[in-house]
Wavefront OBJ file of the C-alpha trace (Angstrom):
o trace
v -10.203 -18.874 -19.928
v -11.685 -15.569 -18.747
v -9.393 -13.006 -17.259
v -10.561 -9.816 -15.494
v -8.953 -6.614 -14.270
v -10.294 -3.375 -12.846
v -9.428 0.281 -13.045
v -10.501 3.551 -11.442
v -12.523 5.607 -13.876
v -10.379 8.753 -13.384
v -6.915 9.275 -11.915
v -5.618 12.812 -11.311
v -2.091 13.509 -9.859
v -0.005 16.576 -9.405
v 0.431 19.766 -7.369
v -2.912 21.403 -6.661
v -5.050 18.282 -7.624
v -7.311 19.062 -4.736
v -8.567 22.187 -6.493
v -10.006 20.008 -9.269
v -12.406 17.894 -7.191
v -15.292 20.307 -7.166
v -15.360 20.843 -10.880
v -15.165 17.060 -11.438
v -18.173 16.476 -9.155
v -20.099 19.307 -10.808
v -19.434 17.917 -14.314
v -20.999 14.615 -13.179
v -24.054 16.267 -11.727
v -23.622 15.255 -8.152
v -25.401 17.298 -5.504
v -24.648 16.103 -1.944
v -20.954 15.170 -1.458
v -19.810 14.183 2.020
v -16.273 14.192 3.211
v -15.079 11.547 5.644
v -11.766 12.219 7.345
v -10.067 12.228 10.759
v -9.293 15.240 12.909
v -5.706 15.834 11.677
v -6.690 15.827 8.061
v -9.685 18.080 8.899
v -7.308 20.775 10.162
v -4.579 20.527 7.634
v -6.144 19.484 4.362
v -9.920 20.024 4.358
v -9.765 23.830 3.899
v -8.303 23.360 0.394
v -10.834 20.777 -0.551
v -13.663 22.790 0.932
v -12.648 25.836 -1.159
v -12.806 23.522 -4.310
v -16.307 22.361 -3.384
v -17.642 25.757 -2.485
v -16.408 27.308 -5.682
v -18.413 24.685 -7.651
v -21.500 25.440 -5.598
v -21.431 22.497 -3.141
v -22.139 22.659 0.608
v -19.299 21.301 2.706
v -20.481 18.321 4.827
v -17.799 16.902 7.117
v -17.984 13.551 8.994
v -15.351 12.480 11.486
v -13.433 9.159 11.108
v -12.436 7.995 14.553
v -9.065 6.583 13.545
v -9.617 2.822 13.495
v -11.617 0.690 11.138
v -13.575 -2.056 12.795
v -17.164 -3.178 12.789
v -18.264 -0.614 15.390
v -16.635 2.411 13.695
v -17.947 1.302 10.250
v -21.497 1.162 11.568
v -21.163 4.713 12.869
v -19.693 5.973 9.612
v -22.467 4.332 7.632
v -25.172 5.812 9.801
v -23.746 9.324 9.556
v -23.451 9.167 5.744
v -26.969 7.753 5.459
v -28.347 10.689 7.440
v -26.781 13.109 5.103
v -28.295 11.322 2.026
v -24.990 11.687 0.314
v -24.897 10.898 -3.411
v -21.061 10.648 -3.371
v -18.528 10.035 -0.663
v -15.117 11.717 -0.491
v -12.663 9.582 1.360
v -9.856 11.932 2.630
v -6.804 10.640 4.508
v -4.750 7.485 4.903
v -5.565 3.782 4.235
v -7.964 3.269 7.220
v -10.066 6.412 6.518
v -10.209 5.533 2.795
v -11.309 2.008 3.563
v -13.999 3.336 5.989
v -15.294 5.685 3.203
v -15.298 2.806 0.814
v -17.353 0.715 3.209
v -19.816 3.493 3.867
v -20.182 4.273 0.164
v -20.724 0.625 -0.609
v -23.455 0.357 2.113
v -25.299 3.326 0.750
v -24.819 2.304 -2.907
v -23.115 5.578 -3.955
v -19.789 6.219 -5.755
v -16.522 7.082 -3.907
v -13.920 9.595 -4.800
v -10.541 8.961 -3.022
v -8.230 11.772 -1.931
v -5.212 10.344 -0.205
v -3.232 12.608 2.100
v -0.352 10.083 2.573
v 1.075 7.598 0.081
v 1.650 4.796 2.590
v -0.180 2.081 0.571
v -2.080 1.453 -2.636
v -5.603 1.397 -1.070
v -6.790 4.411 -3.172
v -7.244 2.576 -6.480
v -8.666 -0.786 -5.381
v -12.010 -2.297 -4.505
v -10.653 -3.913 -1.380
v -11.873 -2.784 2.110
v -9.765 -4.184 4.945
v -11.517 -4.372 8.254
v -9.638 -4.882 11.584
v -10.501 -6.281 14.893
v -10.305 -4.131 18.038
v -6.570 -4.854 18.328
v -6.093 -3.296 14.853
v -5.365 -6.654 13.204
v -6.799 -7.365 9.783
v -9.720 -9.954 10.022
v -11.895 -9.396 7.035
v -11.892 -8.109 3.476
v -14.927 -6.651 1.792
v -15.278 -5.235 -1.700
v -16.777 -2.340 -3.595
v -18.795 -3.443 -6.596
v -16.533 -1.273 -8.835
v -13.191 0.379 -8.343
v -13.281 3.929 -6.980
v -14.796 6.465 -9.415
v -11.796 8.829 -9.092
v -8.609 9.348 -7.309
v -7.028 12.723 -6.760
v -3.411 12.627 -5.607
v -2.301 16.200 -4.643
v 1.511 15.876 -4.567
v 1.797 19.226 -2.597
v -0.133 17.495 0.193
v 1.717 14.174 -0.010
v 5.169 15.691 0.446
v 4.087 17.462 3.632
v 3.337 14.143 5.388
v 6.052 12.447 7.445
v 8.591 10.687 5.136
v 7.972 7.414 6.985
v 4.533 7.164 5.259
v 6.069 7.759 1.776
v 8.670 5.044 2.520
v 5.875 2.640 3.661
v 4.261 3.187 0.284
v 7.396 2.123 -1.357
v 7.600 -0.954 0.804
v 3.976 -1.959 -0.029
v 4.618 -1.525 -3.687
v 7.996 -3.079 -4.020
v 6.674 -6.656 -3.594
v 3.912 -6.461 -6.334
v 5.920 -7.715 -9.235
v 7.217 -10.648 -7.165
v 3.795 -11.542 -5.931
v 1.835 -11.107 -9.250
v 4.321 -13.393 -11.062
v 4.131 -16.086 -8.366
v 0.320 -15.944 -8.532
v 0.581 -16.437 -12.305
v 3.060 -19.314 -11.998
v 1.080 -21.164 -9.312
v -2.298 -20.850 -11.245
v -3.561 -18.525 -8.481
v -6.342 -15.974 -8.810
v -6.395 -12.202 -8.628
v -9.071 -10.275 -6.639
v -11.631 -10.639 -9.424
v -11.473 -14.406 -9.145
v -9.551 -15.013 -12.448
v -5.913 -15.704 -13.404
v -3.772 -12.520 -13.603
v -3.897 -10.558 -16.833
v -0.803 -9.805 -18.897
v -1.398 -6.105 -18.455
v -1.440 -6.458 -14.674
v 1.853 -8.296 -14.800
v 3.414 -5.586 -17.001
v 2.113 -2.879 -14.643
v 3.601 -4.548 -11.621
v 6.921 -4.911 -13.404
v 6.857 -1.285 -14.374
v 6.076 -0.437 -10.711
v 9.202 -2.301 -9.589
v 11.415 -0.668 -12.205
v 10.257 2.830 -11.300
v 10.940 2.163 -7.582
v 14.534 0.875 -8.335
v 15.129 3.964 -10.467
v 13.591 6.701 -8.418
v 12.969 5.615 -4.823
v 16.152 6.987 -3.228
v 16.055 10.379 -4.827
v 12.253 10.733 -4.405
v 12.544 9.841 -0.730
v 15.127 12.507 -0.183
v 12.832 15.033 -1.968
v 10.005 14.230 0.403
v 12.367 14.543 3.397
v 13.018 18.058 2.018
v 9.292 18.552 1.372
v 9.918 19.139 -2.342
v 7.835 17.984 -5.265
v 10.228 16.608 -7.891
v 9.960 14.682 -11.069
v 11.111 11.644 -9.208
v 8.383 12.089 -6.554
v 5.741 12.406 -9.281
v 6.866 9.175 -11.077
v 7.329 7.270 -7.870
v 3.865 8.184 -6.585
v 2.251 7.126 -9.835
v 3.974 3.718 -9.317
v 3.156 3.275 -5.640
v -0.436 4.362 -5.820
v -1.711 3.573 -9.361
v 0.558 0.873 -10.792
v 0.904 -0.949 -7.500
v -2.833 -0.843 -6.867
v -3.902 -2.155 -10.190
v -1.014 -4.595 -10.216
v -1.974 -6.313 -6.971
v -5.687 -6.347 -7.459
v -5.575 -7.625 -11.037
v -2.328 -9.517 -10.643
v -2.843 -11.208 -7.221
v -0.800 -11.505 -4.032
v 1.616 -14.122 -2.699
v 4.125 -14.666 0.088
v 5.137 -11.047 0.927
v 1.611 -10.166 1.926
v 0.830 -13.542 3.498
v 3.751 -12.784 5.841
v 1.661 -9.956 7.332
v -0.419 -12.603 9.077
v 2.757 -14.203 10.383
v 4.566 -11.044 11.470
v 1.535 -9.755 13.352
v 1.237 -13.001 15.197
v 4.441 -12.059 17.117
v 3.679 -9.064 19.454
v 7.201 -7.643 19.497
v 7.256 -7.112 15.708
v 3.599 -6.516 14.996
v 3.279 -2.765 15.310
v 5.057 -1.501 12.232
v 3.238 0.086 9.287
v 1.646 -2.257 6.624
v 4.239 -1.212 4.004
v 7.150 -1.628 6.416
v 6.187 -5.281 7.125
v 5.572 -5.953 3.445
v 9.054 -4.609 2.535
v 10.695 -7.261 4.751
v 8.230 -9.754 3.273
v 9.520 -8.944 -0.147
v 13.063 -9.681 0.933
v 11.957 -12.966 2.404
v 10.140 -13.889 -0.810
v 13.258 -13.156 -2.841
v 15.250 -15.530 -0.606
v 12.593 -18.213 -1.035
v 12.766 -17.824 -4.791
v 16.544 -18.087 -4.652
v 16.987 -14.817 -6.542
v 20.428 -13.766 -7.611
v 22.735 -11.842 -5.277
v 22.448 -8.813 -7.573
v 18.718 -8.824 -7.409
v 18.679 -9.140 -3.632
v 21.301 -6.429 -3.232
v 19.172 -4.059 -5.467
v 16.211 -4.641 -3.129
v 18.263 -4.257 -0.017
v 19.864 -1.050 -1.245
v 16.492 0.600 -1.808
v 15.048 -0.641 1.529
v 17.983 0.623 3.506
v 18.186 4.042 1.809
v 14.466 4.791 2.463
v 14.628 3.567 6.042
v 12.596 0.392 5.597
v 13.308 -2.672 7.785
v 15.635 -5.480 6.546
v 16.037 -7.381 9.847
v 13.856 -8.599 12.647
v 15.472 -6.094 14.964
v 14.418 -3.262 12.669
v 10.918 -4.634 12.764
v 10.975 -4.228 16.573
v 12.480 -7.448 17.876
v 14.947 -7.224 20.875
v 17.179 -9.601 19.015
v 17.080 -12.889 17.219
v 13.652 -14.362 17.247
v 13.135 -17.574 19.261
v 12.292 -20.825 17.553
v 8.816 -20.480 18.952
v 8.386 -17.106 17.313
v 9.669 -18.369 14.017
v 7.225 -21.290 14.225
v 4.378 -18.858 14.993
v 5.260 -16.783 11.921
v 5.497 -19.913 9.706
v 2.216 -21.367 10.907
v 0.264 -18.196 10.550
v 1.722 -17.282 7.163
v 1.095 -20.645 5.612
v -2.478 -20.587 6.865
v -3.120 -17.547 4.738
v -4.601 -18.149 1.305
v -1.964 -15.895 -0.351
v 0.743 -18.263 0.683
v -0.683 -20.849 -1.692
v 0.258 -18.673 -4.603
v 3.856 -19.902 -4.700
v 5.550 -22.264 -7.184
v 6.884 -24.643 -6.100
v 4.629 -25.023 -3.083
v 6.093 -23.481 -0.003
v 6.978 -25.797 2.842
v 7.382 -24.941 6.598
v 10.992 -25.881 6.417
v 11.773 -23.619 3.397
v 9.962 -20.645 4.996
v 11.768 -21.101 8.354
v 15.048 -21.189 6.499
v 14.196 -18.120 4.479
v 13.181 -16.065 7.565
v 16.542 -16.675 9.199
v 18.496 -16.193 5.946
v 16.744 -12.924 5.075
v 17.505 -11.595 8.541
v 21.105 -12.605 8.226
v 21.435 -10.988 4.724
v 19.884 -7.766 6.092
v 22.320 -7.657 9.006
v 25.282 -8.394 6.797
v 24.264 -5.786 4.234
v 23.847 -3.130 6.822
v 27.414 -3.933 8.108
v 28.761 -3.665 4.628
v 27.293 -0.340 3.775
v 29.914 1.965 2.520
v 32.178 -0.936 1.512
v 30.223 -2.279 -1.536
v 28.428 -0.928 -4.562
v 25.246 -2.215 -6.005
v 23.967 -1.924 -9.546
v 20.580 -0.270 -10.215
v 19.208 -0.102 -13.762
v 21.820 1.818 -15.801
v 23.954 3.203 -12.917
v 26.330 2.127 -10.244
v 25.352 3.424 -6.794
v 27.767 3.504 -3.819
v 26.165 2.372 -0.593
v 25.950 5.001 2.097
v 23.638 5.647 5.003
l 1 2 3 4 5 6 7 8 9 10 11 12 13 14 15 16 17 18 19 20 21 22 23 24 25 26 27 28 29 30 31 32 33 34 35 36 37 38 39 40 41 42 43 44 45 46 47 48 49 50 51 52 53 54 55 56 57 58 59 60 61 62 63 64 65 66 67 68 69 70 71 72 73 74 75 76 77 78 79 80 81 82 83 84 85 86 87 88 89 90 91 92 93 94 95 96 97 98 99 100 101 102 103 104 105 106 107 108 109 110 111 112 113 114 115 116 117 118 119 120 121 122 123 124 125 126 127 128 129 130 131 132 133 134 135 136 137 138 139 140 141 142 143 144 145 146 147 148 149 150 151 152 153 154 155 156 157 158 159 160 161 162 163 164 165 166 167 168 169 170 171 172 173 174 175 176 177 178 179 180 181 182 183 184 185 186 187 188 189 190 191 192 193 194 195 196 197 198 199 200 201 202 203 204 205 206 207 208 209 210 211 212 213 214 215 216 217 218 219 220 221 222 223 224 225 226 227 228 229 230 231 232 233 234 235 236 237 238 239 240 241 242 243 244 245 246 247 248 249 250 251 252 253 254 255 256 257 258 259 260 261 262 263 264 265 266 267 268 269 270 271 272 273 274 275 276 277 278 279 280 281 282 283 284 285 286 287 288 289 290 291 292 293 294 295 296 297 298 299 300 301 302 303 304 305 306 307 308 309 310 311 312 313 314 315 316 317 318 319 320 321 322 323 324 325 326 327 328 329 330 331 332 333 334 335 336 337 338 339 340 341 342 343 344 345 346 347 348 349 350 351 352 353 354 355 356 357 358 359 360 361 362 363 364 365 366 367 368 369 370 371 372 373 374 375 376 377 378 379 380 381 382 383
C-alpha cells in the first residue's frame, strides 16, 4: 500500500532568521519577490525583512492583507500579486495571512516562502489553505501542489508577540499525536490521501513529548520576551513537527470538534489552538486514557492559560442540552470524526464533553493540592 508524506524544502529557525531571507532568494535566482502582510506586521516586522531583501539587491514590494481570509479578500490578493508579476510570494504574519499568501501563490503558479510572526498554529509548513466565510468560520480547504519552499522562523520576532498566540500554538500541536494515532488505527487517510506514515507518527509523538517537557518553561520565557533553549525546542515542535505530523499523519476528533464548538455562538470566538486544546482533552476522555495521562495534559493546558472547561471557552456556565446536541451533531458530521476507533457514537461524545468539562473544573479546584508527573520530574501544581 502506498504511503505519502510531505516536507518543506527548507526550514530555518533562530534569532535573526529574517536576515537570511534575501540571500536565500538570491541563491535560487528569484527576481521579483512580493511580501503579503497586514498593517501591524508591516509596521513592526517588515523593516527587518526589507533590509534583508535590499541587501541582496531586491526591490521591496508590499501588498496589504486585509485581515480576514474569504473568497473576496483572496480574489483581491491574487489580483495584486498578478499585477506585480511576482516569481515568489513571501507570506508574512499569522495563519490567515499565510494562507492568503499560499492561495495567491498557488493561483499564480509560483513558490511561497513563509515567515510567521506568531506561532499560534502549524500553518507555515503545510500545503493546506483554510478559507473562511464572511463570519470567519472555516468553510473550505484548498491545497498547494507542494509544501512551502521555505519557512523562516525568527525567534526574536516570535517572543515579542502576545503570549496568548504562543500558547495557542501549543494547543494546536498538543493534539497531533492523539489524532495521528487514531487516524492510523481507524484506517483513515492523511492529507495526501494515503494511510499515515510511520515517520509522521514518530514526529507527532516527538511533538507531544517536547510539549510536555518544555511548554511551561517556554511559555514563561515568552511572557518575559526571552528567547531560551526551551522556546527554541518548543517552537520546532509546534511549527515543524506538528505541521508535518498532522498533514502526513492525519486528523481526528480534536480538530473535528472545531466544527462543533463554533456551532455554539457563546464559545465560538476563541483562537483555533485554544479550541483544539480543549478538543484534545475531550479526545483523551473518549479514549479512556489513564488519570496520569489526563493530568499531564491538564497540567500543561492550565499552566499556559489554555481552556479546560466550557466556561473558559466563553460559556456563561454549563452548556444546555441543546448546545451539547449542537456540538455533537456538527462534530460527527465532520470527516475527521470518522478517524476514531472504535467508531464514535453521539452518546459517547455527549458523555465525554460533560466529563471533560467536569475534569477541568475539578483539576482547577485542586491546583496547589496535587502533583502531576511529567517525563522524568514531579511538578507541583500552581497557578
